[in-house]
C-alpha positions as CSV (number, residue, x, y, z in Angstrom):
1,M,0.0,0.0,0.0
2,P,1.5,3.4,-0.9
3,L,2.1,5.7,2.0
4,T,0.1,8.9,2.2
5,M,1.6,11.4,4.7
6,N,-0.8,13.0,7.2
7,R,-0.7,16.8,6.9
8,E,-3.0,17.5,9.8
9,V,-1.8,15.6,12.9
10,F,-3.1,15.4,16.4
11,I,-0.8,14.6,19.3
12,T,-1.7,12.5,22.3
13,C,0.3,12.7,25.5
14,A,0.2,9.6,27.7
15,V,0.8,11.3,31.0
16,T,1.8,8.6,33.5
17,G,0.7,5.0,32.6
18,S,0.6,2.0,34.9
19,G,4.1,0.7,34.6
20,G,6.7,0.6,37.3
21,T,8.3,3.9,36.4
22,Q,7.2,5.8,39.5
23,D,10.7,5.7,41.1
24,R,12.7,6.0,37.9
25,S,12.0,9.6,37.2
26,P,11.0,12.5,39.4
27,H,8.8,13.8,36.6
28,V,6.4,10.8,36.6
29,P,3.3,12.3,38.2
30,R,1.6,10.4,41.1
31,S,-1.1,12.4,42.8
32,P,-4.2,13.6,40.9
33,R,-2.9,17.1,41.2
34,E,0.4,16.2,39.7
35,I,-1.2,14.2,36.9
36,A,-3.6,17.0,36.1
37,E,-0.9,19.6,36.1
38,S,1.3,17.5,33.9
39,A,-1.6,16.9,31.5
40,I,-2.3,20.7,31.4
41,A,1.3,21.5,30.7
42,A,1.3,18.9,27.9
43,A,-1.8,20.5,26.4
44,K,-0.2,23.9,26.5
45,A,2.8,22.5,24.7
46,G,0.6,21.2,21.8
47,A,-1.1,18.0,22.8
48,A,-4.7,17.9,21.7
49,V,-5.4,14.7,23.7
50,V,-4.2,13.6,27.2
51,H,-4.4,9.9,28.0
52,C,-4.6,9.4,31.8
53,H,-4.1,6.6,34.2
54,V,-4.1,7.2,38.0
55,R,-1.7,6.1,40.7
56,D,-1.7,5.8,44.5
57,P,-0.6,9.3,45.6
58,E,1.7,7.8,48.3
59,T,3.4,4.8,46.6
60,G,3.0,5.7,42.9
61,K,1.6,2.3,42.2
62,P,-1.1,2.0,39.6
63,S,-4.7,2.4,40.9
64,R,-8.3,1.9,39.7
65,D,-9.8,4.2,42.4
66,P,-12.7,6.0,40.8
67,A,-12.2,9.0,43.2
68,L,-8.7,9.5,41.8
69,Y,-10.0,9.5,38.3
70,R,-12.8,11.9,39.3
71,E,-10.2,14.4,40.8
72,V,-7.9,14.2,37.8
73,T,-10.9,14.8,35.5
74,E,-12.3,17.7,37.4
75,R,-8.9,19.4,37.8
76,I,-8.3,19.2,34.1
77,R,-11.7,20.4,33.2
78,D,-11.7,23.2,35.7
79,S,-8.5,24.6,34.2
80,A,-8.5,27.2,31.5
81,T,-6.7,24.9,29.1
82,D,-8.8,23.1,26.5
83,V,-7.8,19.5,25.9
84,V,-9.5,16.2,24.9
85,L,-9.6,13.9,27.9
86,N,-8.8,10.2,27.3
87,L,-9.1,7.8,30.2
88,T,-7.7,4.3,30.3
89,A,-9.9,1.3,30.9
90,G,-7.1,-1.1,30.8
91,M,-6.9,-1.8,34.5
92,G,-8.6,-4.8,36.1
93,G,-7.4,-7.5,33.8
94,D,-3.9,-8.3,35.2
95,L,-3.5,-12.0,35.8
96,L,-0.5,-13.3,37.8
97,F,0.5,-16.8,39.0
98,D,2.7,-17.9,41.9
99,G,5.4,-19.6,39.9
100,T,4.9,-22.1,37.1
101,E,3.4,-25.1,39.0
102,A,0.4,-23.5,40.8
103,M,-1.4,-22.7,37.6
104,N,-4.8,-23.8,38.9
105,R,-5.2,-20.6,40.9
106,M,-4.3,-17.0,40.3
107,S,-1.9,-15.1,42.6
108,A,-3.1,-12.7,45.2
109,K,-1.1,-10.1,43.3
110,S,-3.6,-10.3,40.4
111,D,-6.0,-7.4,39.7
112,M,-9.1,-8.9,38.1
113,A,-12.4,-7.1,37.9
114,G,-15.7,-7.4,36.0
115,A,-16.8,-5.3,33.1
116,A,-18.9,-2.9,35.1
117,E,-16.2,-2.2,37.6
118,R,-13.5,-1.8,34.8
119,V,-15.5,1.0,33.1
120,Q,-17.2,2.6,36.1
121,H,-14.9,5.6,36.2
122,V,-15.5,6.1,32.5
123,V,-19.3,6.1,33.0
124,D,-19.0,8.5,35.9
125,C,-16.3,10.9,34.5
126,R,-17.6,11.0,30.9
127,P,-14.3,11.7,29.1
128,E,-14.4,12.3,25.4
129,I,-12.3,9.1,24.8
130,C,-11.5,5.9,26.7
131,T,-9.3,3.0,25.7
132,L,-10.2,-0.6,24.9
133,D,-7.3,-3.1,24.8
134,C,-8.6,-5.4,22.1
135,G,-6.8,-8.6,23.1
136,T,-5.0,-10.8,25.6
137,M,-1.2,-10.8,25.7
138,N,1.8,-11.6,27.9
139,F,3.5,-8.7,29.4
140,A,7.2,-8.8,30.3
141,E,6.8,-6.4,33.2
142,A,6.0,-8.5,36.4
143,D,5.5,-11.7,34.3
144,Y,1.7,-11.2,33.9
145,V,-1.1,-11.8,31.4
146,M,-3.2,-8.9,30.3
147,V,-6.6,-10.6,30.1
148,N,-9.3,-9.3,27.7
149,T,-11.6,-12.1,26.5
150,P,-13.9,-11.6,23.6
151,G,-16.9,-11.6,25.9
152,M,-15.3,-9.1,28.3
153,L,-14.4,-6.8,25.4
154,R,-17.9,-7.0,23.9
155,D,-19.4,-6.1,27.4
156,M,-16.9,-3.3,28.1
157,A,-17.3,-1.8,24.6
158,A,-21.1,-1.8,24.8
159,R,-21.0,0.0,28.1
160,M,-18.5,2.6,26.8
161,A,-20.7,3.2,23.7
162,A,-23.8,3.5,25.8
163,S,-22.2,6.2,27.9
164,G,-21.4,8.3,24.9
165,V,-17.7,8.0,25.1
166,R,-15.6,7.5,21.9
167,I,-13.7,4.2,22.1
168,E,-10.0,4.3,21.3
169,I,-9.0,0.7,20.3
170,E,-5.5,-0.2,21.6
171,A,-4.0,-2.8,19.4
172,F,-0.7,-4.5,20.5
173,D,-0.7,-7.0,17.6
174,T,-2.4,-7.7,14.3
175,G,-4.8,-10.2,16.0
176,H,-6.1,-7.3,18.2
177,L,-6.9,-5.4,15.0
178,W,-8.7,-8.4,13.6
179,F,-11.0,-8.7,16.6
180,A,-11.5,-4.9,16.7
181,K,-12.8,-5.1,13.1
182,Q,-15.2,-7.8,14.3
183,L,-16.5,-5.5,17.0
184,V,-17.1,-2.8,14.5
185,T,-18.8,-5.2,12.1
186,E,-21.1,-6.3,14.9
187,G,-22.0,-2.6,15.6
188,I,-20.6,-2.7,19.1
189,I,-17.9,-0.1,18.4
190,P,-19.6,2.8,16.6
191,D,-18.2,5.2,13.9
192,P,-16.0,7.1,13.7
193,V,-13.5,4.4,14.7
194,L,-10.2,5.3,16.4
195,V,-7.3,3.0,17.0
196,Q,-3.9,3.3,18.7
197,L,-1.1,1.1,17.3
198,C,1.1,0.1,20.3
199,M,4.6,-0.8,19.1
200,G,7.5,-2.3,20.9
201,V,5.6,-3.4,24.1
202,P,7.0,-6.9,25.1
203,W,5.5,-9.3,24.1
204,G,3.2,-7.6,21.5
205,A,4.2,-6.3,18.1
206,P,7.9,-5.4,17.9
207,D,8.7,-1.8,16.7
208,D,10.5,-2.7,13.5
209,L,9.1,-0.9,10.4
210,N,8.0,-4.1,8.7
211,T,5.7,-5.0,11.6
212,F,4.6,-1.4,11.9
213,L,3.5,-1.3,8.2
214,A,1.8,-4.6,8.6
215,M,-0.2,-3.0,11.4
216,V,-0.9,0.0,9.4
217,N,-2.0,-2.1,6.4
218,N,-4.5,-3.9,8.7
219,V,-6.3,-0.6,9.7
220,P,-9.4,0.0,7.5
221,Q,-9.0,3.2,5.4
222,D,-12.0,4.9,7.0
223,W,-10.7,4.5,10.5
224,H,-8.7,7.2,12.4
225,W,-5.4,6.0,13.8
226,S,-2.4,6.9,15.9
227,A,0.8,5.1,16.8
228,F,3.6,5.1,19.3
229,A,6.7,3.1,20.3
230,I,8.2,2.8,23.7
231,G,11.6,3.9,24.9
232,R,14.3,5.2,22.6
233,N,12.2,4.9,19.4
234,Q,9.4,7.1,20.7
235,M,10.4,10.1,18.6
236,A,11.4,8.1,15.6
237,Y,7.8,6.8,15.6
238,V,6.4,10.3,15.6
239,A,8.0,10.7,12.1
240,A,7.0,7.2,11.0
241,A,3.4,7.6,12.0
242,V,3.0,10.9,10.2
243,L,4.7,9.6,7.1
244,A,2.4,6.5,7.1
245,G,-0.7,8.7,7.4
246,G,-1.4,8.6,11.1
247,N,-1.4,10.7,14.3
248,V,1.1,10.4,17.1
249,R,1.5,9.7,20.8
250,V,4.3,10.6,23.2
251,G,4.6,10.9,26.9
252,L,6.1,9.5,30.1
253,E,3.9,6.4,30.0
254,D,6.0,5.2,27.1
255,N,9.4,6.9,27.5
256,L,11.2,8.7,30.3
257,W,14.0,10.3,28.3
258,L,14.3,13.5,26.2
259,D,18.0,12.8,25.2
260,K,20.6,10.4,26.4
261,G,21.0,11.0,30.2
262,V,18.3,13.7,30.2
263,L,15.0,12.8,31.9
264,A,12.0,14.4,30.2
265,T,8.8,16.1,31.3
266,N,5.6,15.4,29.4
267,A,5.6,19.0,28.1
268,Q,9.1,18.6,26.7
269,L,8.2,15.3,24.9
270,V,5.2,17.1,23.4
271,E,7.3,20.0,22.3
272,R,9.8,17.7,20.7
273,A,7.0,15.9,18.8
274,V,5.5,19.2,17.7
275,G,8.9,20.2,16.2
276,I,9.2,16.9,14.3
277,V,5.6,17.1,12.9
278,Q,6.1,20.7,11.8
279,A,9.5,20.0,10.3
280,M,7.9,17.4,8.1
281,G,5.6,20.1,6.7
282,A,2.5,19.0,8.7
283,R,0.2,21.0,11.0
284,V,-0.6,20.1,14.6
285,I,-4.3,20.4,15.0
286,T,-6.3,21.7,18.0
287,P,-8.6,19.9,20.5
288,A,-11.6,21.5,18.9
289,E,-10.5,20.1,15.5
290,V,-10.1,16.6,17.1
291,R,-13.6,16.8,18.6
292,A,-15.0,17.7,15.2
293,R,-13.1,15.0,13.4
294,L,-14.1,12.3,15.9
295,K,-17.7,13.6,16.5
296,M,-17.2,14.2,20.2
297,E,-18.5,16.8,22.6
298,K,-17.1,18.0,26.0
299,R,-19.3,16.9,28.9
300,A,-19.3,17.4,32.6
301,P,-19.0,14.3,34.9
302,V,-22.1,12.7,36.3
303,G,-23.4,14.8,39.2
304,R,-21.9,18.2,38.1
Protein backbone atom coordinates (compact mmCIF):
# COMPACT_ATOMS: atom_id res chain seq x y z
CA MET A 1 0.00 0.00 0.00
CA PRO A 2 1.47 3.39 -0.93
CA LEU A 3 2.07 5.73 1.99
CA THR A 4 0.05 8.93 2.21
CA MET A 5 1.55 11.39 4.68
CA ASN A 6 -0.82 12.96 7.21
CA ARG A 7 -0.73 16.75 6.87
CA GLU A 8 -3.03 17.50 9.83
CA VAL A 9 -1.83 15.63 12.90
CA PHE A 10 -3.12 15.42 16.44
CA ILE A 11 -0.76 14.64 19.28
CA THR A 12 -1.74 12.51 22.28
CA CYS A 13 0.27 12.72 25.49
CA ALA A 14 0.19 9.57 27.65
CA VAL A 15 0.80 11.25 30.97
CA THR A 16 1.77 8.60 33.52
CA GLY A 17 0.71 5.04 32.61
CA SER A 18 0.56 2.04 34.94
CA GLY A 19 4.09 0.70 34.59
CA GLY A 20 6.69 0.56 37.34
CA THR A 21 8.26 3.90 36.40
CA GLN A 22 7.23 5.84 39.50
CA ASP A 23 10.69 5.67 41.06
CA ARG A 24 12.71 5.96 37.86
CA SER A 25 12.05 9.64 37.21
CA PRO A 26 10.96 12.52 39.45
CA HIS A 27 8.82 13.79 36.55
CA VAL A 28 6.41 10.81 36.57
CA PRO A 29 3.28 12.28 38.21
CA ARG A 30 1.64 10.37 41.07
CA SER A 31 -1.11 12.38 42.76
CA PRO A 32 -4.24 13.58 40.95
CA ARG A 33 -2.95 17.14 41.23
CA GLU A 34 0.42 16.20 39.70
CA ILE A 35 -1.22 14.16 36.92
CA ALA A 36 -3.62 16.98 36.08
CA GLU A 37 -0.88 19.62 36.13
CA SER A 38 1.34 17.51 33.88
CA ALA A 39 -1.57 16.93 31.49
CA ILE A 40 -2.33 20.66 31.37
CA ALA A 41 1.33 21.47 30.69
CA ALA A 42 1.35 18.91 27.87
CA ALA A 43 -1.78 20.49 26.39
CA LYS A 44 -0.19 23.94 26.49
CA ALA A 45 2.84 22.45 24.69
CA GLY A 46 0.64 21.22 21.84
CA ALA A 47 -1.06 17.96 22.84
CA ALA A 48 -4.69 17.91 21.70
CA VAL A 49 -5.40 14.73 23.71
CA VAL A 50 -4.20 13.64 27.15
CA HIS A 51 -4.37 9.93 28.00
CA CYS A 52 -4.58 9.43 31.77
CA HIS A 53 -4.10 6.61 34.24
CA VAL A 54 -4.11 7.22 38.00
CA ARG A 55 -1.67 6.15 40.70
CA ASP A 56 -1.70 5.79 44.47
CA PRO A 57 -0.55 9.25 45.60
CA GLU A 58 1.71 7.79 48.31
CA THR A 59 3.37 4.83 46.58
CA GLY A 60 2.99 5.75 42.93
CA LYS A 61 1.64 2.28 42.17
CA PRO A 62 -1.14 1.99 39.57
CA SER A 63 -4.68 2.35 40.87
CA ARG A 64 -8.29 1.92 39.71
CA ASP A 65 -9.79 4.17 42.39
CA PRO A 66 -12.73 6.05 40.79
CA ALA A 67 -12.23 8.95 43.21
CA LEU A 68 -8.72 9.52 41.85
CA TYR A 69 -10.03 9.52 38.27
CA ARG A 70 -12.75 11.94 39.30
CA GLU A 71 -10.23 14.35 40.82
CA VAL A 72 -7.94 14.23 37.78
CA THR A 73 -10.91 14.78 35.46
CA GLU A 74 -12.27 17.73 37.42
CA ARG A 75 -8.87 19.39 37.81
CA ILE A 76 -8.25 19.23 34.06
CA ARG A 77 -11.75 20.39 33.15
CA ASP A 78 -11.70 23.22 35.69
CA SER A 79 -8.48 24.58 34.24
CA ALA A 80 -8.48 27.24 31.54
CA THR A 81 -6.70 24.88 29.13
CA ASP A 82 -8.77 23.08 26.53
CA VAL A 83 -7.77 19.46 25.87
CA VAL A 84 -9.51 16.22 24.89
CA LEU A 85 -9.63 13.88 27.88
CA ASN A 86 -8.81 10.20 27.27
CA LEU A 87 -9.07 7.81 30.25
CA THR A 88 -7.67 4.29 30.33
CA ALA A 89 -9.95 1.32 30.89
CA GLY A 90 -7.08 -1.13 30.76
CA MET A 91 -6.86 -1.79 34.49
CA GLY A 92 -8.57 -4.77 36.12
CA GLY A 93 -7.36 -7.49 33.77
CA ASP A 94 -3.93 -8.30 35.21
CA LEU A 95 -3.52 -12.03 35.84
CA LEU A 96 -0.48 -13.33 37.76
CA PHE A 97 0.46 -16.78 39.02
CA ASP A 98 2.65 -17.93 41.91
CA GLY A 99 5.37 -19.64 39.91
CA THR A 100 4.89 -22.14 37.11
CA GLU A 101 3.43 -25.09 39.03
CA ALA A 102 0.45 -23.48 40.81
CA MET A 103 -1.37 -22.72 37.57
CA ASN A 104 -4.79 -23.75 38.87
CA ARG A 105 -5.17 -20.56 40.90
CA MET A 106 -4.27 -16.96 40.30
CA SER A 107 -1.86 -15.11 42.55
CA ALA A 108 -3.12 -12.69 45.18
CA LYS A 109 -1.11 -10.08 43.29
CA SER A 110 -3.59 -10.30 40.40
CA ASP A 111 -5.96 -7.42 39.70
CA MET A 112 -9.08 -8.86 38.09
CA ALA A 113 -12.42 -7.06 37.89
CA GLY A 114 -15.71 -7.42 36.03
CA ALA A 115 -16.75 -5.30 33.07
CA ALA A 116 -18.94 -2.91 35.07
CA GLU A 117 -16.15 -2.19 37.56
CA ARG A 118 -13.54 -1.77 34.83
CA VAL A 119 -15.54 0.98 33.12
CA GLN A 120 -17.24 2.61 36.14
CA HIS A 121 -14.86 5.59 36.19
CA VAL A 122 -15.50 6.12 32.47
CA VAL A 123 -19.28 6.13 32.97
CA ASP A 124 -18.98 8.54 35.91
CA CYS A 125 -16.32 10.92 34.54
CA ARG A 126 -17.60 10.98 30.93
CA PRO A 127 -14.32 11.70 29.12
CA GLU A 128 -14.42 12.28 25.39
CA ILE A 129 -12.33 9.12 24.80
CA CYS A 130 -11.53 5.92 26.69
CA THR A 131 -9.30 3.01 25.71
CA LEU A 132 -10.20 -0.60 24.95
CA ASP A 133 -7.28 -3.07 24.81
CA CYS A 134 -8.58 -5.41 22.11
CA GLY A 135 -6.83 -8.63 23.08
CA THR A 136 -5.04 -10.78 25.63
CA MET A 137 -1.23 -10.83 25.72
CA ASN A 138 1.79 -11.64 27.85
CA PHE A 139 3.53 -8.65 29.44
CA ALA A 140 7.22 -8.78 30.29
CA GLU A 141 6.77 -6.44 33.23
CA ALA A 142 6.02 -8.50 36.38
CA ASP A 143 5.45 -11.65 34.27
CA TYR A 144 1.70 -11.24 33.93
CA VAL A 145 -1.05 -11.78 31.40
CA MET A 146 -3.25 -8.88 30.30
CA VAL A 147 -6.61 -10.64 30.06
CA ASN A 148 -9.28 -9.33 27.70
CA THR A 149 -11.56 -12.13 26.52
CA PRO A 150 -13.94 -11.62 23.57
CA GLY A 151 -16.93 -11.62 25.92
CA MET A 152 -15.32 -9.11 28.27
CA LEU A 153 -14.43 -6.80 25.39
CA ARG A 154 -17.93 -6.95 23.94
CA ASP A 155 -19.39 -6.09 27.36
CA MET A 156 -16.95 -3.26 28.07
CA ALA A 157 -17.30 -1.76 24.59
CA ALA A 158 -21.10 -1.81 24.81
CA ARG A 159 -20.97 0.01 28.15
CA MET A 160 -18.52 2.57 26.77
CA ALA A 161 -20.65 3.24 23.69
CA ALA A 162 -23.83 3.51 25.79
CA SER A 163 -22.16 6.17 27.95
CA GLY A 164 -21.45 8.27 24.87
CA VAL A 165 -17.65 7.98 25.08
CA ARG A 166 -15.58 7.53 21.91
CA ILE A 167 -13.67 4.24 22.07
CA GLU A 168 -9.96 4.26 21.30
CA ILE A 169 -9.01 0.71 20.34
CA GLU A 170 -5.53 -0.15 21.62
CA ALA A 171 -3.95 -2.77 19.38
CA PHE A 172 -0.74 -4.47 20.51
CA ASP A 173 -0.67 -6.95 17.63
CA THR A 174 -2.41 -7.71 14.34
CA GLY A 175 -4.82 -10.15 15.97
CA HIS A 176 -6.10 -7.33 18.15
CA LEU A 177 -6.94 -5.37 15.02
CA TRP A 178 -8.68 -8.44 13.60
CA PHE A 179 -10.97 -8.68 16.62
CA ALA A 180 -11.53 -4.90 16.69
CA LYS A 181 -12.80 -5.11 13.13
CA GLN A 182 -15.20 -7.82 14.29
CA LEU A 183 -16.52 -5.54 17.04
CA VAL A 184 -17.07 -2.79 14.47
CA THR A 185 -18.80 -5.23 12.10
CA GLU A 186 -21.12 -6.28 14.94
CA GLY A 187 -21.99 -2.63 15.60
CA ILE A 188 -20.57 -2.70 19.13
CA ILE A 189 -17.91 -0.07 18.39
CA PRO A 190 -19.62 2.84 16.59
CA ASP A 191 -18.21 5.15 13.93
CA PRO A 192 -15.99 7.05 13.71
CA VAL A 193 -13.49 4.39 14.73
CA LEU A 194 -10.22 5.34 16.42
CA VAL A 195 -7.29 2.98 16.97
CA GLN A 196 -3.91 3.34 18.68
CA LEU A 197 -1.11 1.11 17.33
CA CYS A 198 1.10 0.13 20.27
CA MET A 199 4.58 -0.83 19.09
CA GLY A 200 7.49 -2.35 20.94
CA VAL A 201 5.63 -3.42 24.09
CA PRO A 202 6.98 -6.85 25.14
CA TRP A 203 5.46 -9.27 24.07
CA GLY A 204 3.24 -7.64 21.50
CA ALA A 205 4.16 -6.26 18.09
CA PRO A 206 7.87 -5.35 17.86
CA ASP A 207 8.66 -1.84 16.75
CA ASP A 208 10.48 -2.66 13.51
CA LEU A 209 9.12 -0.91 10.44
CA ASN A 210 8.02 -4.09 8.67
CA THR A 211 5.74 -4.99 11.56
CA PHE A 212 4.56 -1.40 11.86
CA LEU A 213 3.53 -1.30 8.21
CA ALA A 214 1.78 -4.65 8.63
CA MET A 215 -0.22 -3.05 11.45
CA VAL A 216 -0.94 0.05 9.36
CA ASN A 217 -2.04 -2.08 6.41
CA ASN A 218 -4.53 -3.85 8.68
CA VAL A 219 -6.26 -0.59 9.66
CA PRO A 220 -9.36 0.04 7.50
CA GLN A 221 -9.00 3.19 5.41
CA ASP A 222 -12.03 4.86 6.99
CA TRP A 223 -10.66 4.51 10.54
CA HIS A 224 -8.65 7.19 12.36
CA TRP A 225 -5.39 5.96 13.81
CA SER A 226 -2.39 6.94 15.87
CA ALA A 227 0.80 5.12 16.83
CA PHE A 228 3.64 5.11 19.32
CA ALA A 229 6.71 3.11 20.26
CA ILE A 230 8.18 2.83 23.72
CA GLY A 231 11.62 3.89 24.87
CA ARG A 232 14.31 5.22 22.57
CA ASN A 233 12.19 4.88 19.44
CA GLN A 234 9.38 7.14 20.67
CA MET A 235 10.41 10.15 18.59
CA ALA A 236 11.36 8.08 15.56
CA TYR A 237 7.79 6.81 15.56
CA VAL A 238 6.44 10.34 15.57
CA ALA A 239 7.98 10.71 12.10
CA ALA A 240 7.03 7.18 11.03
CA ALA A 241 3.39 7.59 12.02
CA VAL A 242 3.00 10.92 10.24
CA LEU A 243 4.70 9.58 7.11
CA ALA A 244 2.42 6.52 7.12
CA GLY A 245 -0.70 8.68 7.39
CA GLY A 246 -1.42 8.60 11.12
CA ASN A 247 -1.37 10.66 14.28
CA VAL A 248 1.14 10.41 17.11
CA ARG A 249 1.46 9.68 20.82
CA VAL A 250 4.29 10.59 23.17
CA GLY A 251 4.56 10.88 26.95
CA LEU A 252 6.06 9.47 30.12
CA GLU A 253 3.88 6.36 30.01
CA ASP A 254 6.00 5.16 27.10
CA ASN A 255 9.38 6.86 27.48
CA LEU A 256 11.18 8.72 30.28
CA TRP A 257 14.02 10.30 28.28
CA LEU A 258 14.35 13.48 26.22
CA ASP A 259 17.95 12.80 25.24
CA LYS A 260 20.64 10.38 26.44
CA GLY A 261 21.02 11.00 30.15
CA VAL A 262 18.31 13.70 30.21
CA LEU A 263 15.02 12.84 31.89
CA ALA A 264 12.01 14.41 30.19
CA THR A 265 8.80 16.05 31.30
CA ASN A 266 5.59 15.41 29.41
CA ALA A 267 5.59 18.97 28.09
CA GLN A 268 9.14 18.56 26.73
CA LEU A 269 8.20 15.34 24.93
CA VAL A 270 5.20 17.05 23.36
CA GLU A 271 7.32 20.04 22.32
CA ARG A 272 9.81 17.69 20.65
CA ALA A 273 6.98 15.92 18.82
CA VAL A 274 5.50 19.25 17.66
CA GLY A 275 8.88 20.19 16.22
CA ILE A 276 9.15 16.91 14.31
CA VAL A 277 5.62 17.15 12.93
CA GLN A 278 6.10 20.74 11.79
CA ALA A 279 9.54 20.03 10.33
CA MET A 280 7.87 17.41 8.14
CA GLY A 281 5.55 20.08 6.75
CA ALA A 282 2.47 18.96 8.66
CA ARG A 283 0.22 20.99 10.96
CA VAL A 284 -0.58 20.13 14.59
CA ILE A 285 -4.34 20.39 15.03
CA THR A 286 -6.29 21.65 18.04
CA PRO A 287 -8.57 19.90 20.54
CA ALA A 288 -11.60 21.51 18.88
CA GLU A 289 -10.53 20.08 15.51
CA VAL A 290 -10.08 16.61 17.06
CA ARG A 291 -13.58 16.78 18.55
CA ALA A 292 -15.02 17.74 15.16
CA ARG A 293 -13.09 14.97 13.39
CA LEU A 294 -14.13 12.27 15.87
CA LYS A 295 -17.66 13.64 16.47
CA MET A 296 -17.22 14.20 20.21
CA GLU A 297 -18.47 16.78 22.64
CA LYS A 298 -17.08 17.95 25.96
CA ARG A 299 -19.33 16.93 28.86
CA ALA A 300 -19.33 17.35 32.62
CA PRO A 301 -18.95 14.33 34.91
CA VAL A 302 -22.09 12.74 36.34
CA GLY A 303 -23.38 14.83 39.24
CA ARG A 304 -21.94 18.16 38.10
